[in-house]
All heavy atoms as TSV, in Angstrom:
chain	resi	resn	atom	element	x	y	z
A	1	MET	N	N	-2.255	23.336	22.517
A	1	MET	CA	C	-1.746	21.981	22.606
A	1	MET	C	C	-2.802	20.975	22.126
A	1	MET	O	O	-2.470	20.019	21.452
A	1	MET	CB	C	-1.334	21.701	24.053
A	1	MET	CG	C	-0.736	20.347	24.257
A	1	MET	SD	S	0.841	20.263	23.416
A	1	MET	CE	C	1.462	18.773	24.046
A	2	LYS	N	N	-4.070	21.223	22.497
A	2	LYS	CA	C	-5.144	20.333	22.080
A	2	LYS	C	C	-5.291	20.334	20.566
A	2	LYS	O	O	-5.559	19.298	19.955
A	2	LYS	CB	C	-6.453	20.757	22.750
A	2	LYS	CG	C	-7.587	19.824	22.477
A	2	LYS	CD	C	-8.839	20.253	23.199
A	2	LYS	CE	C	-9.982	19.318	22.858
A	2	LYS	NZ	N	-11.235	19.741	23.455
A	3	LYS	N	N	-5.102	21.469	19.944
A	3	LYS	CA	C	-5.196	21.585	18.486
A	3	LYS	C	C	-4.108	20.759	17.793
A	3	LYS	O	O	-4.363	20.105	16.778
A	3	LYS	CB	C	-5.084	23.067	18.088
A	3	LYS	CG	C	-5.228	23.326	16.633
A	3	LYS	CD	C	-6.651	23.150	16.172
A	3	LYS	CE	C	-6.764	23.640	14.738
A	3	LYS	NZ	N	-8.039	23.328	14.162
A	4	ALA	N	N	-2.895	20.773	18.353
A	4	ALA	CA	C	-1.792	20.006	17.771
A	4	ALA	C	C	-2.065	18.507	17.852
A	4	ALA	O	O	-1.805	17.769	16.896
A	4	ALA	CB	C	-0.491	20.341	18.474
A	5	VAL	N	N	-2.607	18.047	18.963
A	5	VAL	CA	C	-2.930	16.627	19.113
A	5	VAL	C	C	-4.017	16.233	18.124
A	5	VAL	O	O	-3.966	15.160	17.515
A	5	VAL	CB	C	-3.367	16.334	20.574
A	5	VAL	CG1	C	-3.908	14.920	20.704
A	5	VAL	CG2	C	-2.221	16.565	21.533
A	6	GLU	N	N	-4.990	17.103	17.926
A	6	GLU	CA	C	-6.063	16.844	16.976
A	6	GLU	C	C	-5.535	16.741	15.552
A	6	GLU	O	O	-5.925	15.853	14.795
A	6	GLU	CB	C	-7.116	17.956	17.072
A	6	GLU	CG	C	-8.328	17.730	16.217
A	6	GLU	CD	C	-9.358	18.825	16.393
A	6	GLU	OE1	O	-9.516	19.338	17.518
A	6	GLU	OE2	O	-10.003	19.174	15.378
A	7	VAL	N	N	-4.617	17.618	15.188
A	7	VAL	CA	C	-4.030	17.595	13.841
A	7	VAL	C	C	-3.217	16.321	13.640
A	7	VAL	O	O	-3.304	15.679	12.583
A	7	VAL	CB	C	-3.168	18.853	13.612
A	7	VAL	CG1	C	-2.342	18.728	12.348
A	7	VAL	CG2	C	-4.044	20.098	13.564
A	8	ILE	N	N	-2.452	15.931	14.647
A	8	ILE	CA	C	-1.647	14.706	14.549
A	8	ILE	C	C	-2.559	13.490	14.422
A	8	ILE	O	O	-2.319	12.596	13.603
A	8	ILE	CB	C	-0.703	14.580	15.762
A	8	ILE	CG1	C	0.373	15.657	15.681
A	8	ILE	CG2	C	-0.089	13.191	15.832
A	8	ILE	CD1	C	1.237	15.760	16.910
A	9	PHE	N	N	-3.617	13.448	15.209
A	9	PHE	CA	C	-4.554	12.329	15.150
A	9	PHE	C	C	-5.216	12.239	13.777
A	9	PHE	O	O	-5.320	11.156	13.199
A	9	PHE	CB	C	-5.613	12.468	16.248
A	9	PHE	CG	C	-6.608	11.349	16.248
A	9	PHE	CD1	C	-6.247	10.074	16.671
A	9	PHE	CD2	C	-7.901	11.552	15.798
A	9	PHE	CE1	C	-7.163	9.034	16.659
A	9	PHE	CE2	C	-8.822	10.521	15.780
A	9	PHE	CZ	C	-8.452	9.257	16.217
A	10	LYS	N	N	-5.663	13.357	13.248
A	10	LYS	CA	C	-6.282	13.367	11.919
A	10	LYS	C	C	-5.280	12.930	10.851
A	10	LYS	O	O	-5.637	12.227	9.910
A	10	LYS	CB	C	-6.847	14.742	11.593
A	10	LYS	CG	C	-8.113	15.058	12.346
A	10	LYS	CD	C	-8.664	16.418	11.972
A	10	LYS	CE	C	-9.925	16.724	12.754
A	10	LYS	NZ	N	-10.489	18.035	12.425
A	11	GLY	N	N	-4.023	13.346	10.990
A	11	GLY	CA	C	-2.987	12.937	10.051
A	11	GLY	C	C	-2.757	11.429	10.081
A	11	GLY	O	O	-2.581	10.800	9.036
A	12	LEU	N	N	-2.770	10.852	11.275
A	12	LEU	CA	C	-2.605	9.407	11.389
A	12	LEU	C	C	-3.787	8.652	10.779
A	12	LEU	O	O	-3.598	7.631	10.124
A	12	LEU	CB	C	-2.436	9.006	12.858
A	12	LEU	CG	C	-1.100	9.375	13.492
A	12	LEU	CD1	C	-1.113	9.060	14.976
A	12	LEU	CD2	C	0.032	8.638	12.808
A	13	VAL	N	N	-4.987	9.164	10.981
A	13	VAL	CA	C	-6.172	8.532	10.392
A	13	VAL	C	C	-6.090	8.578	8.870
A	13	VAL	O	O	-6.354	7.581	8.192
A	13	VAL	CB	C	-7.463	9.203	10.908
A	13	VAL	CG1	C	-8.669	8.740	10.111
A	13	VAL	CG2	C	-7.658	8.918	12.384
A	14	VAL	N	N	-5.696	9.711	8.322
A	14	VAL	CA	C	-5.547	9.839	6.869
A	14	VAL	C	C	-4.473	8.883	6.361
A	14	VAL	O	O	-4.647	8.233	5.325
A	14	VAL	CB	C	-5.239	11.296	6.476
A	14	VAL	CG1	C	-4.804	11.394	5.030
A	14	VAL	CG2	C	-6.445	12.183	6.733
A	15	ALA	N	N	-3.371	8.754	7.081
A	15	ALA	CA	C	-2.293	7.845	6.676
A	15	ALA	C	C	-2.766	6.399	6.649
A	15	ALA	O	O	-2.439	5.649	5.724
A	15	ALA	CB	C	-1.096	7.997	7.613
A	16	VAL	N	N	-3.557	5.998	7.631
A	16	VAL	CA	C	-4.076	4.635	7.664
A	16	VAL	C	C	-5.026	4.394	6.499
A	16	VAL	O	O	-4.969	3.354	5.834
A	16	VAL	CB	C	-4.770	4.345	9.017
A	16	VAL	CG1	C	-5.568	3.061	8.979
A	16	VAL	CG2	C	-3.742	4.308	10.132
A	17	VAL	N	N	-5.891	5.354	6.217
A	17	VAL	CA	C	-6.839	5.208	5.104
A	17	VAL	C	C	-6.093	5.113	3.774
A	17	VAL	O	O	-6.402	4.258	2.935
A	17	VAL	CB	C	-7.854	6.370	5.101
A	17	VAL	CG1	C	-8.672	6.387	3.825
A	17	VAL	CG2	C	-8.763	6.285	6.316
A	18	VAL	N	N	-5.094	5.944	3.570
A	18	VAL	CA	C	-4.305	5.907	2.331
A	18	VAL	C	C	-3.570	4.577	2.211
A	18	VAL	O	O	-3.493	3.995	1.125
A	18	VAL	CB	C	-3.337	7.109	2.270
A	18	VAL	CG1	C	-2.329	6.938	1.161
A	18	VAL	CG2	C	-4.114	8.395	2.097
A	19	THR	N	N	-3.061	4.069	3.320
A	19	THR	CA	C	-2.363	2.784	3.311
A	19	THR	C	C	-3.291	1.671	2.860
A	19	THR	O	O	-2.924	0.849	2.017
A	19	THR	CB	C	-1.814	2.475	4.718
A	19	THR	OG1	O	-0.903	3.503	5.087
A	19	THR	CG2	C	-1.126	1.138	4.765
A	20	VAL	N	N	-4.489	1.643	3.380
A	20	VAL	CA	C	-5.450	0.619	2.983
A	20	VAL	C	C	-5.823	0.782	1.512
A	20	VAL	O	O	-5.905	-0.195	0.769
A	20	VAL	CB	C	-6.707	0.666	3.881
A	20	VAL	CG1	C	-7.812	-0.224	3.337
A	20	VAL	CG2	C	-6.345	0.261	5.295
A	21	ILE	N	N	-6.009	2.006	1.078
A	21	ILE	CA	C	-6.374	2.257	-0.322
A	21	ILE	C	C	-5.265	1.805	-1.263
A	21	ILE	O	O	-5.529	1.302	-2.357
A	21	ILE	CB	C	-6.712	3.746	-0.528
A	21	ILE	CG1	C	-8.047	4.067	0.152
A	21	ILE	CG2	C	-6.773	4.104	-2.001
A	21	ILE	CD1	C	-8.376	5.542	0.191
A	22	LEU	N	N	-4.005	1.940	-0.864
A	22	LEU	CA	C	-2.892	1.540	-1.723
A	22	LEU	C	C	-2.604	0.039	-1.667
A	22	LEU	O	O	-2.229	-0.558	-2.676
A	22	LEU	CB	C	-1.631	2.315	-1.344
A	22	LEU	CG	C	-1.635	3.809	-1.644
A	22	LEU	CD1	C	-0.365	4.446	-1.120
A	22	LEU	CD2	C	-1.791	4.063	-3.122
A	23	ALA	N	N	-2.739	-0.577	-0.509
A	23	ALA	CA	C	-2.350	-1.977	-0.363
A	23	ALA	C	C	-3.448	-2.944	-0.790
A	23	ALA	O	O	-3.153	-4.020	-1.308
A	23	ALA	CB	C	-1.950	-2.265	1.080
A	24	TRP	N	N	-4.702	-2.586	-0.591
A	24	TRP	CA	C	-5.773	-3.522	-0.908
A	24	TRP	C	C	-5.818	-3.898	-2.394
A	24	TRP	O	O	-5.948	-5.094	-2.706
A	24	TRP	CB	C	-7.122	-2.985	-0.442
A	24	TRP	CG	C	-8.207	-3.964	-0.705
A	24	TRP	CD1	C	-8.482	-5.089	0.014
A	24	TRP	CD2	C	-9.113	-3.949	-1.795
A	24	TRP	NE1	N	-9.520	-5.773	-0.561
A	24	TRP	CE2	C	-9.935	-5.092	-1.677
A	24	TRP	CE3	C	-9.323	-3.096	-2.861
A	24	TRP	CZ2	C	-10.936	-5.381	-2.590
A	24	TRP	CZ3	C	-10.332	-3.391	-3.765
A	24	TRP	CH2	C	-11.121	-4.519	-3.625
A	25	PRO	N	N	-5.706	-2.957	-3.338
A	25	PRO	CA	C	-5.710	-3.368	-4.751
A	25	PRO	C	C	-4.532	-4.274	-5.111
A	25	PRO	O	O	-4.676	-5.189	-5.923
A	25	PRO	CB	C	-5.627	-2.050	-5.522
A	25	PRO	CG	C	-6.106	-1.022	-4.578
A	25	PRO	CD	C	-5.722	-1.504	-3.218
A	26	THR	N	N	-3.383	-4.041	-4.506
A	26	THR	CA	C	-2.226	-4.895	-4.759
A	26	THR	C	C	-2.519	-6.322	-4.307
A	26	THR	O	O	-2.259	-7.287	-5.036
A	26	THR	CB	C	-0.984	-4.359	-4.030
A	26	THR	OG1	O	-0.746	-3.025	-4.435
A	26	THR	CG2	C	0.237	-5.212	-4.310
A	27	GLN	N	N	-3.072	-6.468	-3.111
A	27	GLN	CA	C	-3.408	-7.789	-2.593
A	27	GLN	C	C	-4.472	-8.448	-3.469
A	27	GLN	O	O	-4.359	-9.625	-3.812
A	27	GLN	CB	C	-3.897	-7.688	-1.155
A	27	GLN	CG	C	-4.267	-9.027	-0.555
A	27	GLN	CD	C	-4.850	-8.907	0.831
A	27	GLN	OE1	O	-5.099	-7.817	1.327
A	27	GLN	NE2	N	-5.067	-10.043	1.469
A	28	TRP	N	N	-5.485	-7.709	-3.843
A	28	TRP	CA	C	-6.571	-8.261	-4.641
A	28	TRP	C	C	-6.074	-8.731	-6.007
A	28	TRP	O	O	-6.405	-9.832	-6.452
A	28	TRP	CB	C	-7.679	-7.217	-4.805
A	28	TRP	CG	C	-8.877	-7.759	-5.490
A	28	TRP	CD1	C	-9.895	-8.457	-4.925
A	28	TRP	CD2	C	-9.157	-7.680	-6.882
A	28	TRP	NE1	N	-10.801	-8.808	-5.892
A	28	TRP	CE2	C	-10.376	-8.347	-7.098
A	28	TRP	CE3	C	-8.499	-7.108	-7.967
A	28	TRP	CZ2	C	-10.943	-8.458	-8.358
A	28	TRP	CZ3	C	-9.081	-7.218	-9.215
A	28	TRP	CH2	C	-10.283	-7.888	-9.407
A	29	LEU	N	N	-5.265	-7.883	-6.670
A	29	LEU	CA	C	-4.750	-8.261	-7.983
A	29	LEU	C	C	-3.841	-9.477	-7.898
A	29	LEU	O	O	-3.895	-10.376	-8.735
A	29	LEU	CB	C	-4.005	-7.087	-8.624
A	29	LEU	CG	C	-4.882	-5.992	-9.202
A	29	LEU	CD1	C	-4.029	-4.791	-9.580
A	29	LEU	CD2	C	-5.654	-6.496	-10.394
A	30	TRP	N	N	-2.971	-9.504	-6.900
A	30	TRP	CA	C	-2.060	-10.630	-6.736
A	30	TRP	C	C	-2.840	-11.919	-6.513
A	30	TRP	O	O	-2.613	-12.923	-7.187
A	30	TRP	CB	C	-1.122	-10.385	-5.556
A	30	TRP	CG	C	-0.087	-11.451	-5.374
A	30	TRP	CD1	C	-0.275	-12.689	-4.840
A	30	TRP	CD2	C	1.293	-11.384	-5.729
A	30	TRP	NE1	N	0.906	-13.387	-4.821
A	30	TRP	CE2	C	1.881	-12.608	-5.365
A	30	TRP	CE3	C	2.086	-10.391	-6.304
A	30	TRP	CZ2	C	3.226	-12.865	-5.555
A	30	TRP	CZ3	C	3.425	-10.665	-6.484
A	30	TRP	CH2	C	3.984	-11.877	-6.123
A	31	ASN	N	N	-3.761	-11.894	-5.563
A	31	ASN	CA	C	-4.477	-13.108	-5.189
A	31	ASN	C	C	-5.476	-13.559	-6.254
A	31	ASN	O	O	-5.721	-14.751	-6.403
A	31	ASN	CB	C	-5.200	-12.915	-3.856
A	31	ASN	CG	C	-4.234	-12.833	-2.699
A	31	ASN	OD1	O	-3.098	-13.279	-2.778
A	31	ASN	ND2	N	-4.675	-12.228	-1.614
A	32	ASN	N	N	-6.039	-12.626	-7.016
A	32	ASN	CA	C	-7.055	-13.011	-7.988
A	32	ASN	C	C	-6.536	-13.142	-9.412
A	32	ASN	O	O	-7.142	-13.836	-10.217
A	32	ASN	CB	C	-8.218	-12.009	-7.957
A	32	ASN	CG	C	-8.984	-12.112	-6.666
A	32	ASN	OD1	O	-9.350	-13.200	-6.262
A	32	ASN	ND2	N	-9.188	-11.002	-6.014
A	33	ALA	N	N	-5.440	-12.495	-9.751
A	33	ALA	CA	C	-4.937	-12.564	-11.108
A	33	ALA	C	C	-3.718	-13.485	-11.225
A	33	ALA	O	O	-3.643	-14.299	-12.138
A	33	ALA	CB	C	-4.573	-11.166	-11.615
A	34	LEU	N	N	-2.771	-13.365	-10.312
A	34	LEU	CA	C	-1.529	-14.129	-10.444
A	34	LEU	C	C	-1.621	-15.554	-9.921
A	34	LEU	O	O	-1.056	-16.458	-10.514
A	34	LEU	CB	C	-0.386	-13.412	-9.724
A	34	LEU	CG	C	0.137	-12.149	-10.389
A	34	LEU	CD1	C	1.237	-11.541	-9.542
A	34	LEU	CD2	C	0.645	-12.435	-11.772
A	35	VAL	N	N	-2.305	-15.752	-8.802
A	35	VAL	CA	C	-2.323	-17.069	-8.175
A	35	VAL	C	C	-2.910	-18.120	-9.115
A	35	VAL	O	O	-2.380	-19.219	-9.226
A	35	VAL	CB	C	-3.077	-17.022	-6.824
A	35	VAL	CG1	C	-3.286	-18.410	-6.263
A	35	VAL	CG2	C	-2.310	-16.167	-5.830
A	36	GLY	N	N	-3.973	-17.777	-9.809
A	36	GLY	CA	C	-4.583	-18.735	-10.723
A	36	GLY	C	C	-3.847	-18.884	-12.043
A	36	GLY	O	O	-3.946	-19.913	-12.707
A	37	ALA	N	N	-3.074	-17.882	-12.426
A	37	ALA	CA	C	-2.438	-17.890	-13.738
A	37	ALA	C	C	-1.031	-18.491	-13.728
A	37	ALA	O	O	-0.587	-19.011	-14.744
A	37	ALA	CB	C	-2.368	-16.466	-14.286
A	38	ILE	N	N	-0.340	-18.422	-12.618
A	38	ILE	CA	C	1.051	-18.880	-12.560
A	38	ILE	C	C	1.175	-19.950	-11.485
A	38	ILE	O	O	0.825	-19.722	-10.329
A	38	ILE	CB	C	2.006	-17.707	-12.244
A	38	ILE	CG1	C	1.865	-16.603	-13.288
A	38	ILE	CG2	C	3.444	-18.191	-12.142
A	38	ILE	CD1	C	2.641	-15.345	-12.969
A	39	ASP	N	N	1.698	-21.103	-11.871
A	39	ASP	CA	C	1.912	-22.175	-10.893
A	39	ASP	C	C	3.021	-21.780	-9.918
A	39	ASP	O	O	4.025	-21.182	-10.299
A	39	ASP	CB	C	2.320	-23.472	-11.609
A	39	ASP	CG	C	1.190	-24.042	-12.437
A	39	ASP	OD1	O	0.024	-23.767	-12.105
A	39	ASP	OD2	O	1.479	-24.750	-13.422
A	40	GLY	N	N	2.840	-22.117	-8.660
A	40	GLY	CA	C	3.863	-21.849	-7.648
A	40	GLY	C	C	3.722	-20.499	-6.968
A	40	GLY	O	O	4.502	-20.178	-6.086
A	41	ILE	N	N	2.745	-19.693	-7.353
A	41	ILE	CA	C	2.519	-18.393	-6.708
A	41	ILE	C	C	1.488	-18.591	-5.601
A	41	ILE	O	O	0.427	-19.157	-5.822
A	41	ILE	CB	C	2.001	-17.346	-7.723
A	41	ILE	CG1	C	2.995	-17.143	-8.845
A	41	ILE	CG2	C	1.668	-16.037	-7.040
A	41	ILE	CD1	C	4.256	-16.419	-8.439
A	42	ASN	N	N	1.806	-18.116	-4.407
A	42	ASN	CA	C	0.905	-18.252	-3.269
A	42	ASN	C	C	0.181	-16.942	-2.991
A	42	ASN	O	O	0.703	-15.869	-3.280
A	42	ASN	CB	C	1.699	-18.650	-2.022
A	42	ASN	CG	C	2.366	-20.000	-2.174
A	42	ASN	OD1	O	1.801	-20.909	-2.762
A	42	ASN	ND2	N	3.573	-20.123	-1.655
A	43	PRO	N	N	-1.013	-17.020	-2.400
A	43	PRO	CA	C	-1.710	-15.798	-1.998
A	43	PRO	C	C	-0.893	-15.013	-0.968
A	43	PRO	O	O	-0.100	-15.597	-0.226
A	43	PRO	CB	C	-3.009	-16.308	-1.374
A	43	PRO	CG	C	-3.195	-17.675	-1.919
A	43	PRO	CD	C	-1.818	-18.212	-2.150
A	44	ILE	N	N	-1.088	-13.696	-0.924
A	44	ILE	CA	C	-0.358	-12.849	0.008
A	44	ILE	C	C	-1.319	-12.197	0.990
A	44	ILE	O	O	-2.518	-12.082	0.730
A	44	ILE	CB	C	0.468	-11.763	-0.720
A	44	ILE	CG1	C	-0.431	-10.840	-1.538
A	44	ILE	CG2	C	1.543	-12.392	-1.587
A	44	ILE	CD1	C	0.294	-9.651	-2.143
A	45	SER	N	N	-0.765	-11.781	2.123
A	45	SER	CA	C	-1.569	-11.101	3.135
A	45	SER	C	C	-1.574	-9.594	2.867
A	45	SER	O	O	-0.868	-9.096	1.989
A	45	SER	CB	C	-0.986	-11.368	4.524
A	45	SER	OG	O	0.263	-10.702	4.664
A	46	PHE	N	N	-2.373	-8.880	3.653
A	46	PHE	CA	C	-2.434	-7.421	3.535
A	46	PHE	C	C	-1.058	-6.808	3.773
A	46	PHE	O	O	-0.640	-5.903	3.053
A	46	PHE	CB	C	-3.440	-6.858	4.540
A	46	PHE	CG	C	-3.398	-5.363	4.634
A	46	PHE	CD1	C	-4.026	-4.588	3.673
A	46	PHE	CD2	C	-2.723	-4.730	5.663
A	46	PHE	CE1	C	-3.978	-3.199	3.750
A	46	PHE	CE2	C	-2.677	-3.348	5.744
A	46	PHE	CZ	C	-3.305	-2.590	4.795
A	47	TRP	N	N	-0.343	-7.284	4.775
A	47	TRP	CA	C	0.962	-6.703	5.128
A	47	TRP	C	C	1.997	-6.963	4.046
A	47	TRP	O	O	2.854	-6.126	3.771
A	47	TRP	CB	C	1.432	-7.218	6.478
A	47	TRP	CG	C	0.487	-6.801	7.552
A	47	TRP	CD1	C	-0.383	-7.593	8.234
A	47	TRP	CD2	C	0.268	-5.465	8.024
A	47	TRP	NE1	N	-1.120	-6.838	9.108
A	47	TRP	CE2	C	-0.743	-5.532	9.003
A	47	TRP	CE3	C	0.821	-4.230	7.718
A	47	TRP	CZ2	C	-1.202	-4.407	9.675
A	47	TRP	CZ3	C	0.360	-3.112	8.393
A	47	TRP	CH2	C	-0.635	-3.206	9.364
A	48	GLN	N	N	1.943	-8.127	3.419
A	48	GLN	CA	C	2.836	-8.406	2.297
A	48	GLN	C	C	2.497	-7.505	1.110
A	48	GLN	O	O	3.401	-7.012	0.433
A	48	GLN	CB	C	2.738	-9.877	1.893
A	48	GLN	CG	C	3.323	-10.814	2.931
A	48	GLN	CD	C	3.010	-12.257	2.649
A	48	GLN	OE1	O	1.896	-12.590	2.230
A	48	GLN	NE2	N	3.967	-13.137	2.897
A	49	ALA	N	N	1.213	-7.281	0.870
A	49	ALA	CA	C	0.806	-6.374	-0.210
A	49	ALA	C	C	1.283	-4.960	0.077
A	49	ALA	O	O	1.729	-4.246	-0.827
A	49	ALA	CB	C	-0.711	-6.395	-0.371
A	50	LEU	N	N	1.210	-4.545	1.324
A	50	LEU	CA	C	1.696	-3.218	1.700
A	50	LEU	C	C	3.196	-3.107	1.450
A	50	LEU	O	O	3.675	-2.108	0.913
A	50	LEU	CB	C	1.371	-2.940	3.168
A	50	LEU	CG	C	1.768	-1.579	3.697
A	50	LEU	CD1	C	1.008	-0.478	2.974
A	50	LEU	CD2	C	1.506	-1.509	5.193
A	51	GLY	N	N	3.944	-4.133	1.797
A	51	GLY	CA	C	5.382	-4.138	1.549
A	51	GLY	C	C	5.713	-4.085	0.064
A	51	GLY	O	O	6.622	-3.355	-0.362
A	52	ILE	N	N	4.978	-4.838	-0.741
A	52	ILE	CA	C	5.189	-4.810	-2.190
A	52	ILE	C	C	4.884	-3.421	-2.747
A	52	ILE	O	O	5.610	-2.898	-3.594
A	52	ILE	CB	C	4.329	-5.878	-2.885
A	52	ILE	CG1	C	4.845	-7.271	-2.547
A	52	ILE	CG2	C	4.293	-5.676	-4.388
A	52	ILE	CD1	C	3.923	-8.387	-2.981
A	53	THR	N	N	3.814	-2.808	-2.256
A	53	THR	CA	C	3.443	-1.470	-2.713
A	53	THR	C	C	4.523	-0.456	-2.394
A	53	THR	O	O	4.922	0.338	-3.254
A	53	THR	CB	C	2.111	-1.043	-2.073
A	53	THR	OG1	O	1.115	-2.003	-2.425
A	53	THR	CG2	C	1.680	0.327	-2.551
A	54	PHE	N	N	5.019	-0.477	-1.150
A	54	PHE	CA	C	6.075	0.462	-0.770
A	54	PHE	C	C	7.362	0.209	-1.543
A	54	PHE	O	O	8.040	1.138	-1.965
A	54	PHE	CB	C	6.351	0.396	0.731
A	54	PHE	CG	C	5.338	1.114	1.560
A	54	PHE	CD1	C	4.896	0.578	2.740
A	54	PHE	CD2	C	4.815	2.338	1.168
A	54	PHE	CE1	C	3.952	1.236	3.524
A	54	PHE	CE2	C	3.877	3.006	1.940
A	54	PHE	CZ	C	3.446	2.451	3.121
A	55	LEU	N	N	7.696	-1.063	-1.746
A	55	LEU	CA	C	8.903	-1.400	-2.495
A	55	LEU	C	C	8.805	-0.919	-3.938
A	55	LEU	O	O	9.755	-0.312	-4.465
A	55	LEU	CB	C	9.132	-2.913	-2.459
A	55	LEU	CG	C	10.382	-3.436	-3.140
A	55	LEU	CD1	C	11.632	-2.863	-2.473
A	55	LEU	CD2	C	10.422	-4.943	-3.093
A	56	CYS	N	N	7.671	-1.132	-4.580
A	56	CYS	CA	C	7.492	-0.661	-5.958
A	56	CYS	C	C	7.539	0.858	-6.030
A	56	CYS	O	O	8.120	1.417	-6.959
A	56	CYS	CB	C	6.183	-1.181	-6.528
A	56	CYS	SG	S	6.215	-2.940	-6.888
A	57	ASN	N	N	6.928	1.534	-5.066
A	57	ASN	CA	C	6.969	2.996	-5.057
A	57	ASN	C	C	8.394	3.510	-4.886
A	57	ASN	O	O	8.779	4.499	-5.506
A	57	ASN	CB	C	6.071	3.557	-3.954
A	57	ASN	CG	C	4.616	3.473	-4.311
A	57	ASN	OD1	O	4.248	3.407	-5.473
A	57	ASN	ND2	N	3.771	3.454	-3.299
A	58	ALA	N	N	9.182	2.833	-4.062
A	58	ALA	CA	C	10.553	3.271	-3.836
A	58	ALA	C	C	11.440	3.011	-5.050
A	58	ALA	O	O	12.263	3.847	-5.423
A	58	ALA	CB	C	11.131	2.567	-2.606
A	59	LEU	N	N	11.265	1.868	-5.674
A	59	LEU	CA	C	12.137	1.497	-6.787
A	59	LEU	C	C	11.728	2.095	-8.125
A	59	LEU	O	O	12.580	2.357	-8.973
A	59	LEU	CB	C	12.178	-0.036	-6.924
A	59	LEU	CG	C	12.832	-0.792	-5.771
A	59	LEU	CD1	C	12.692	-2.287	-5.999
A	59	LEU	CD2	C	14.285	-0.403	-5.619
A	60	LEU	N	N	10.448	2.307	-8.322
A	60	LEU	CA	C	9.954	2.724	-9.624
A	60	LEU	C	C	9.443	4.158	-9.648
A	60	LEU	O	O	8.769	4.547	-10.601
A	60	LEU	CB	C	8.844	1.779	-10.081
A	60	LEU	CG	C	9.237	0.299	-10.154
A	60	LEU	CD1	C	8.025	-0.550	-10.482
A	60	LEU	CD2	C	10.354	0.071	-11.134
A	61	LYS	N	N	9.746	4.932	-8.628
A	61	LYS	CA	C	9.272	6.309	-8.572
A	61	LYS	C	C	9.951	7.131	-9.662
A	61	LYS	O	O	11.162	7.132	-9.797
A	61	LYS	CB	C	9.567	6.907	-7.205
A	61	LYS	CG	C	8.957	8.280	-7.007
A	61	LYS	CD	C	9.051	8.691	-5.573
A	61	LYS	CE	C	7.627	8.840	-5.120
A	61	LYS	NZ	N	7.459	9.077	-3.743
A	62	SER	N	N	9.153	7.828	-10.446
A	62	SER	CA	C	9.710	8.664	-11.486
A	62	SER	C	C	9.956	10.071	-10.939
A	62	SER	O	O	9.232	10.545	-10.084
A	62	SER	CB	C	8.768	8.736	-12.683
A	62	SER	OG	O	7.560	9.353	-12.315
A	63	THR	N	N	10.992	10.693	-11.448
A	63	THR	CA	C	11.295	12.060	-11.046
A	63	THR	C	C	11.080	12.970	-12.233
A	63	THR	O	O	11.464	12.652	-13.360
A	63	THR	CB	C	12.737	12.190	-10.540
A	63	THR	OG1	O	13.612	11.752	-11.570
A	63	THR	CG2	C	12.967	11.331	-9.304
A	64	VAL	N	N	10.486	14.104	-11.977
A	64	VAL	CA	C	10.226	15.079	-13.019
A	64	VAL	C	C	11.082	16.299	-12.721
A	64	VAL	O	O	10.985	16.895	-11.652
A	64	VAL	CB	C	8.736	15.481	-13.063
A	64	VAL	CG1	C	8.487	16.532	-14.108
A	64	VAL	CG2	C	7.879	14.248	-13.295
A	65	SER	N	N	11.949	16.641	-13.636
A	65	SER	CA	C	12.780	17.841	-13.434
A	65	SER	C	C	12.157	19.006	-14.194
A	65	SER	O	O	11.659	18.857	-15.300
A	65	SER	CB	C	14.213	17.578	-13.915
A	65	SER	OG	O	14.188	17.229	-15.276
A	66	ARG	N	N	12.215	20.152	-13.575
A	66	ARG	CA	C	11.619	21.323	-14.195
A	66	ARG	C	C	12.679	22.276	-14.677
A	66	ARG	O	O	13.679	22.475	-14.208
A	66	ARG	CB	C	10.722	22.043	-13.197
A	66	ARG	CG	C	9.553	21.190	-12.837
A	66	ARG	CD	C	8.683	21.943	-11.856
A	66	ARG	NE	N	7.600	21.050	-11.449
A	66	ARG	CZ	C	6.499	21.468	-10.948
A	66	ARG	NH1	N	6.283	22.730	-10.753
A	66	ARG	NH2	N	5.578	20.626	-10.600
């Protein structure tokens, strides 16, 4: 039982790290590239960047058939 809890905990830690790795570049690019270049664009928070990342992954995911 202790081993299962350890595996779940490690999985959650990995998920959090991957989330930060995916959302931070989106936030950085949005706030540093778009805000200054386009009038009317506001800076976004980490959570908004995470939502944009997940939305793009869901809508633009390519499928490879073998």
